[in-house]
C-alpha positions as a Markdown table, in Angstrom:
| # | Residue | x | y | z |
|---|---|---|---|---|
| 1 | Met | -21.2 | -22.9 | 9.2 |
| 2 | Lys | -23.6 | -20.0 | 8.9 |
| 3 | Lys | -20.8 | -17.7 | 8.0 |
| 4 | Ser | -19.5 | -20.1 | 5.4 |
| 5 | Lys | -22.9 | -20.3 | 3.7 |
| 6 | Ala | -23.4 | -16.5 | 3.7 |
| 7 | Phe | -19.9 | -16.1 | 2.3 |
| 8 | Gln | -20.6 | -18.6 | -0.5 |
| 9 | Ala | -23.9 | -17.0 | -1.3 |
| 10 | Leu | -22.3 | -13.6 | -1.5 |
| 11 | Phe | -19.7 | -14.9 | -4.1 |
| 12 | Val | -22.4 | -16.6 | -6.2 |
| 13 | Ser | -24.4 | -13.4 | -6.5 |
| 14 | Met | -21.3 | -11.1 | -6.6 |
| 15 | Asp | -21.4 | -8.3 | -9.1 |
| 16 | Ile | -19.5 | -5.0 | -9.3 |
| 17 | Ala | -22.4 | -3.1 | -7.7 |
| 18 | Arg | -22.2 | -5.2 | -4.5 |
| 19 | Lys | -18.4 | -5.2 | -4.2 |
| 20 | Pro | -18.3 | -2.3 | -1.8 |
| 21 | Glu | -20.8 | -4.1 | 0.5 |
| 22 | Phe | -18.5 | -7.1 | 0.5 |
| 23 | Glu | -15.5 | -5.0 | 1.3 |
| 24 | Asn | -17.3 | -3.4 | 4.1 |
| 25 | Trp | -18.3 | -6.8 | 5.5 |
| 26 | Glu | -14.8 | -8.1 | 5.1 |
| 27 | Asp | -13.4 | -5.1 | 7.0 |
| 28 | Lys | -15.8 | -5.6 | 9.9 |
| 29 | Val | -15.0 | -9.3 | 10.2 |
| 30 | Ser | -11.3 | -8.6 | 10.1 |
| 31 | Leu | -11.6 | -5.9 | 12.8 |
| 32 | Lys | -13.7 | -8.1 | 15.0 |
| 33 | Gln | -11.1 | -10.9 | 14.7 |
| 34 | Ser | -8.2 | -8.6 | 15.5 |
| 35 | Val | -10.0 | -7.4 | 18.6 |
| 36 | Val | -10.6 | -10.9 | 19.7 |
| 37 | Tyr | -6.9 | -11.9 | 19.2 |
| 38 | Glu | -5.8 | -8.8 | 21.1 |
| 39 | Leu | -8.1 | -9.6 | 24.0 |
| 40 | Leu | -6.8 | -13.2 | 24.1 |
| 41 | Tyr | -3.2 | -11.9 | 24.0 |
| 42 | Leu | -3.8 | -9.5 | 26.9 |
| 43 | Gln | -5.5 | -12.2 | 29.0 |
| 44 | Gly | -2.6 | -14.5 | 28.4 |
| 45 | Leu | -0.1 | -11.8 | 29.4 |
| 46 | Lys | -2.2 | -11.1 | 32.5 |
| 47 | Asp | -2.4 | -14.8 | 33.4 |
| 48 | Gly | 1.4 | -15.3 | 32.8 |
| 49 | Met | 2.2 | -12.4 | 35.1 |
| 50 | Gln | 0.0 | -13.8 | 37.8 |
| 51 | Leu | 1.7 | -17.2 | 37.4 |
| 52 | Ala | 5.1 | -15.7 | 37.5 |
| 53 | Asn | 4.2 | -13.7 | 40.6 |
| 54 | Ala | 2.9 | -16.8 | 42.3 |
| 55 | Phe | 6.1 | -18.7 | 41.8 |
| 56 | Ala | 8.5 | -15.8 | 42.3 |
| 57 | Pro | 8.7 | -16.1 | 46.2 |
| 58 | Ser | 9.4 | -19.9 | 46.0 |
| 59 | Val | 12.1 | -19.4 | 43.4 |
| 60 | Leu | 13.8 | -16.6 | 45.3 |
| 61 | Ser | 13.8 | -18.6 | 48.6 |
| 62 | Asp | 15.5 | -21.7 | 47.1 |
């Protein structure tokens, strides 16, 4: 909600002089979101490997 209001306020007062500031902010947000998605992916991969390892002995013994 706070981000949404800040984003709207930025567009209302947008002028050419402030465009580089907006682009800088947009790049930072995009980078932060990419890092979060990468960490979530790596955690999912790690969890999946642990799960596969936990079931591997029972699958092989059947």
